[in-house]
N, C-alpha and C positions, 0 to 999 in steps of 0.2 A: 504494500500500500504506500503511495507517495507520502512523503512527510510534509505536513502543512507548515507554512512559514512560522506560525506562532509556536510550533513544537520543535523547531530546528535547534534551539539552544539546549534541548535535552540530550541531543546526540553527543557522545564524547568525541574528542578530536581523533581518537584512534578507532573510529567505528569501522573503517575498511579492514583493519587488521583483526579486530574483534569478530567481525562477520566472517572473515576468511577462516579463522580458527574454528568457529562453530560449524561452518558449512563443509570444510575440507579436513579439519582435524578430528573433530568429534564424530561428525556424520559420515566421514570418508567419501564425500562427493555424491551421496544419495539422499533423497528426501526422507526425513524421519517419519513422515506420515504414510507414504505409499511405497517408498523404495525406488522411485524412478531415478536413474543416473543423470547427473549434471552434464550438460553440453551435448547430449545425444539426441538424435531424432527418434522419437518413440511413436509407434503406431498405436492409436487408441480408438475406442468406439464412441467417445463423447459422454459416456455415462460412468466413467471411472475405470472401466476395464481397459487394460493395456497389454501390449506384447512385450515380454521380457526376453530380449534376444540372447542374453547371456545364459539363461536357464532354458530357453526354447519353450516357454510356457506363457499362457495368458494369466494375468493377475487382476484382482479386483481393485477397487479404490483404496483399499488398506494394505495392498501388497501381498495378499494371500493368493495362493495358486487356485485357479478355477479351471473347470472343464467346459468347453463350448462344443456343442454337438456338431457333427460333420455336416448336417443338413443346413445349418445356419449360414446365410449368405453374408459372411463377414467382410469379404474384400470390398464390397460396394459401400459398406458403412465405415470402414477404417479411414482415419485421417492421420496426418503426421503433425507432430508438434516438437519443437526443440525445447528441451527441458532446461530451465534456468533456476538454480537454487537461490533463495534469499533467506536472510536471517529474520525471524519474526519474534515479536514479544508475545509470550503466551498469555500474559495478563493485560495486554494492550497499554501498559504503562511504559512510555518511552524513556522514563528516567530510571527504570529498574533494568540494569544491564548485567545482572547476575547470570552465570552460566546456566543455572537451572531454569531461568526465565526465558532463555533464548532457544529457538528451535530452527533447524534448517528445513524449509518447506519449498516444494516446487510451486509453480503458479497455481495449480488447481487446489492443492492443500492449503496454500496461503489464503486464497479467496474464500474457501470454506471456513477456515479458522476466523477470518476477519468479517464474515457476513453479518453477525449481530452488531459489531461496531460500525460497519459501513452503513447499515440500516439506521442506526441511531444518529450518525452524522448527517445522513441524507435528510432525515426528518428535521433535525436542527437547522440545516441550511434552508429548507423549504419554509419552516416556521419563521425564520429570520426575514426571508424575502417577503412573506405575507405581512409581517409586522411592519416592515419598512413601507410597503405599498399602502397599508392602512394609515400609517402615520403621515405620509406625504401625498396621499391621494393619487399615487401612480400605479402603473400596472405591476403585476406580480412577476417580475422578470427574474 
């Protein structure tokens, strides 16, 4: 999730090094949520299921091995995505940079983890726009 300007001062100066230690030191270049490897093109079905080329197995959204029937027309549904790991705050508190509070997540896991916080921020932004529109008699932009 992008860092808002008012939250930038919470990030430590060494955030790049701290993030690299979490993503590549502790997580060893794989998502801690589903196990997708960093920097690789991964075939996925859009619902969390993805092809693990190293193990030659399909995996679900949590990294567990699954079986897909032979009759299923998977090749038409499969899409490719390049996996990029990011360090995420488990409690959404950007000032808490303890190792136990940081996790290495791929794009999908990061968005799932941040969904309640993003929903709260979206509501707050909409509420603020409506309040300004009511205050100044303008449109709700």
